[in-house]
N, C-alpha and C positions, 0 to 999 in steps of 0.2 A: 714356523708357518702351521703347524700341526694345534697349535692352541688357537689360532685363528679360525680355524674350521668347526670348533665348538659354538663360536657366535652363530653360525649359519645352520646348527644343528637346531631342530623345534621339535621337541621328544612330544608325544602323547602318551603315557603311558595308561592303562584300563586295568580294572579292579571290579569285582562283583563281589558282594556279602551277600548270602542269604541265611537268615536266622532260621533253621530248620525247627527248632525245638525249645520251649521255654522248659527247661528240666524240672527246674522247682525255685519259690520262692521261701526263704526264710526270715521270719522276723524275729528280729533280734532285740534285748529287752530295751535299748535305749531309743525306741521306735523307729530304728533304719530297718532296713531290709537287705538282704543279701540274694544275688540273683543269679543261677548257672544257666547257660544255655549252650544249643550245639550250633555251631556255623559251618558253612560252605566257603571258603574264601578261595577267589579264583583270581590270579595278577598275572600282567604281563607287564616286565617294566624292561625287556630288553632293548628300549628304544634310548633307556638312559645311560646304558654303557657306551663309552667312547672310549678313544684311546688314554685317557688318564684316569678311568674309573677302575677301582682297585675291587671294590664291592659295594653294597648298597642294604639301607636299613629301611624295613618295611614295618608298618604298625598299624593297627586297628584301634581306634578311639570311638566311644561313646559319647556324646553330649546330650544332656536334658536340663529342665528346667523343674526346679523346686519353688515353693512360696516365700523359701529364706533366700536362696540364691538364684539369680535368673539364668546361670550356666554353671553348668557342673560338667567335667571332663574327667572321663577315667580310659585307661588304655585296657583292651580288651587281650589283646593279642600281639606280640611282634615276632619280627624275625630279621636276621643277617641271610643276603643274596649274597654269596661268595666269588658268584662270576656272573656273566652275561649267560653264560650256558645253564645256568640253575635260575634265571631271572622269569622264566612263566611257570607257574606252577599252580597247583590246586591240592587245598589241603582241607581235610574234614576234620573241625575240633570243637573243642568246648573252650569255653574262656580260659584265658592262660593266668589271669588275673582275677581277683575277688572284685567281684562288680556290688560294691555295696549302695545301696540307694538309699539318699537321706531321706528320712519323713515321710516314708510308702510315698513317694512321687509314683511309681508303679502301679498304685491302686487307681488312676487315672486312667491307664491302659486301657 
């Protein structure tokens, strides 16, 4: 019966991301560029935790276009939510992973 109750759960998690600062652009010898930025990430995922949820995984990805590729995706930040009590949070951080922009697509920004 408990698993049947999940069918009636219509969760609506929320998240907001603010790019506060572009810390630096760094040109690399192979015409790519690396970007570092400061972010505010606000998340409320408590509604995703049900009787059978042990933990959650959240990530922030960036998507952009270049002349060579119509879709580029990169993970900027990720985290594990260990319990419902930790599913609402705010974090001030820099991108966790290197953000390599191919062929200076960021020059159009």
